[in-house]
Each structure stands twice: as structure tokens, then as C-alpha cells.
C-alpha positions as CSV (number, residue, x, y, z in Angstrom):
1,X,-26.8,17.9,-13.1
2,X,-29.5,18.1,-15.7
3,X,-33.1,18.4,-14.4
4,X,-34.2,15.1,-16.0
5,X,-32.1,12.6,-14.1
6,X,-29.5,12.6,-16.8
7,X,-25.9,14.0,-17.2
8,X,-25.6,14.3,-20.9
9,X,-22.3,16.1,-21.4
10,X,-19.0,15.4,-19.6
11,X,-18.0,19.1,-19.3
12,X,-17.5,21.6,-16.5
13,X,-18.4,20.0,-13.1
14,X,-18.7,16.6,-14.9
15,X,-15.5,16.8,-16.9
16,X,-14.0,14.2,-14.6
17,X,-16.3,11.6,-16.4
18,X,-14.4,12.2,-19.7
19,X,-11.6,9.9,-20.8
20,X,-9.6,13.0,-21.5
21,X,-9.5,13.8,-17.7
22,X,-6.0,13.4,-16.3
23,X,-6.0,10.2,-14.2
24,X,-3.1,7.7,-14.5
25,X,-4.1,4.2,-15.5
26,X,-2.1,1.1,-16.3
27,X,-2.1,-1.0,-19.5
28,X,0.1,-4.1,-19.4
29,X,2.1,-2.7,-16.5
30,X,2.8,0.7,-18.2
31,X,1.2,3.9,-16.7
32,X,-0.5,6.3,-19.1
33,X,-1.7,9.8,-18.2
34,X,-5.4,9.2,-18.9
35,X,-7.9,6.6,-20.0
36,X,-7.8,8.1,-23.5
37,X,-4.0,7.6,-23.8
38,X,-4.2,4.0,-22.6
39,X,-7.2,3.2,-24.7
40,X,-5.6,4.5,-27.9
41,X,-2.4,2.6,-27.1
42,X,-4.4,-0.6,-26.6
43,X,-5.4,-0.6,-30.2
44,X,-2.0,-2.1,-31.0
45,X,-0.1,-5.0,-29.3
46,X,3.2,-3.6,-30.4
47,X,4.9,-2.0,-27.4
48,X,7.1,0.2,-29.5
49,X,4.0,1.7,-31.2
50,X,2.5,2.3,-27.8
51,X,5.4,4.6,-26.6
52,X,4.1,7.8,-28.2
53,X,0.9,7.4,-26.1
54,X,2.8,8.0,-22.9
55,X,3.1,11.7,-23.6
56,X,1.1,14.6,-25.1
57,X,-2.5,15.6,-24.6
58,X,-5.4,13.2,-24.7
59,X,-6.5,14.9,-28.0
60,X,-3.1,14.1,-29.5
61,X,-3.4,10.5,-28.3
62,X,-6.8,10.2,-30.0
63,X,-5.4,11.6,-33.2
64,X,-2.5,9.2,-33.1
65,X,-4.8,6.3,-32.4
66,X,-6.7,6.9,-35.6
67,X,-3.5,6.2,-37.6
68,X,-2.7,2.9,-36.0
69,X,-3.3,-0.4,-37.7
70,X,-5.8,-2.0,-35.3
71,X,-5.0,-5.3,-33.7
72,X,-7.1,-8.2,-35.1
73,X,-9.3,-8.7,-32.1
74,X,-10.0,-5.0,-31.5
75,X,-13.7,-5.0,-32.2
76,X,-14.1,-8.0,-29.8
77,X,-12.1,-6.5,-26.9
78,X,-12.5,-2.7,-27.1
79,X,-15.4,-2.5,-24.7
80,X,-13.7,-4.7,-22.1
81,X,-10.5,-2.6,-22.5
82,X,-12.5,0.5,-21.9
83,X,-14.2,-1.0,-18.8
84,X,-10.9,-2.1,-17.3
85,X,-9.4,1.4,-17.8
86,X,-12.4,3.3,-16.5
87,X,-12.6,0.9,-13.5
88,X,-9.0,1.7,-12.7
89,X,-9.5,5.4,-13.0
90,X,-12.3,5.4,-10.4
91,X,-10.3,3.2,-8.0
92,X,-8.9,6.6,-7.0
93,X,-10.8,7.5,-3.8
94,X,-11.6,11.1,-4.8
95,X,-12.7,10.2,-8.3
96,X,-14.7,7.2,-7.1
97,X,-16.6,9.4,-4.6
98,X,-17.3,11.9,-7.4
99,X,-18.7,9.1,-9.6
100,X,-20.8,7.8,-6.7
101,X,-22.1,11.3,-6.2
102,X,-23.8,11.1,-9.6
103,X,-26.1,8.7,-7.8
104,X,-28.6,7.0,-10.2
105,X,-28.3,9.7,-12.9
106,X,-28.2,8.3,-16.5
107,X,-24.7,9.1,-17.8
108,X,-24.6,10.0,-21.5
109,X,-21.5,11.0,-23.4
110,X,-23.1,13.6,-25.6
111,X,-20.7,15.0,-28.2
112,X,-20.6,17.0,-31.4
113,X,-17.8,15.2,-33.1
114,X,-19.9,12.3,-34.4
115,X,-19.1,9.5,-32.0
116,X,-22.3,7.5,-31.8
117,X,-20.6,4.3,-30.6
118,X,-19.1,5.6,-27.3
119,X,-21.5,8.5,-27.0
120,X,-24.5,10.2,-28.6
121,X,-25.0,13.0,-31.0
122,X,-28.2,14.9,-30.4
123,X,-29.3,12.1,-28.1
124,X,-28.8,9.4,-30.8
125,X,-26.1,6.7,-30.4
126,X,-25.1,3.6,-28.5
127,X,-23.5,5.5,-25.5
128,X,-21.1,2.7,-24.6
129,X,-18.9,5.0,-22.5
130,X,-21.9,6.1,-20.5
131,X,-22.9,2.4,-20.0
132,X,-19.4,1.6,-18.9
133,X,-19.4,4.5,-16.4
134,X,-22.7,3.4,-15.0
135,X,-21.5,-0.2,-14.7
136,X,-18.3,0.9,-12.9
137,X,-20.4,3.1,-10.6
138,X,-22.6,0.1,-9.6
139,X,-19.4,-1.9,-8.9
140,X,-18.0,0.7,-6.5
């Protein structure tokens, strides 16, 4: 943990906080290998277009998701979709305990790939993933 009450990167011992971490979650009754896979699949309502998200790496799922035509309501629902998937992930007893073990640390998805919506770059950004994780932690 960082010395300032903040976990600002989801790597090494905190890799489990990342959406790329392997943890099965369900979307519309279908099980995906990680939050990232399911989140990217949720960008479309077409179940045939979701099938490629059942396999491959989380990185591949993210790249595939960039090519999808987004469902009309995506901007309205994406934070709720993320919350539901992250909440499922941490229903796993072991992962839930690990999340609770972050106590009251501020969780920030610091990254260097430019995502200032879900995370931060050099401390700047909206950090919605961190906020979702802290909300789920408070719900556990």
C-alpha cells in the first residue's frame, strides 16, 4: 500500500483490483472469464456479437470492445454495468476479503494508457473504477 492512504495502481499485490484479473462474472446469464470480458460484451445487446468475449485475454476483449457499435443507452448504463460486474467479482469470499483488507484506502486506477474516465493519468481523471471499487467495498 502506498504511504499516503492511497492505492494508486492496480498491479503486483493489488492486481486483483484490476478488471483484467481472472474472476468469472455473469452478464445476462452467461459467464465471462473476467469483469473486462463481460464489460466489453455489455457494449452490445446482440448476443451473437457477445460470443467472442467468452474467450481470449482481457486485453483482447478490450481491443474487440473498441470495434463494437455501442448500444444506444451505453453512456447512461455503463457505470451501473461496471458496478454490477465488480460487485459480482467480489462476492467471491477470497476476493471480497482482499478488497476489505484495503480498509479505507483511497483506490485509484492509475494508468498510462490515457483512460481518464475509469482511472487517472498522473493523478488526473474521474477514477470511476476506483469509485465503484470503494462503493462495492462499503457494501461488503
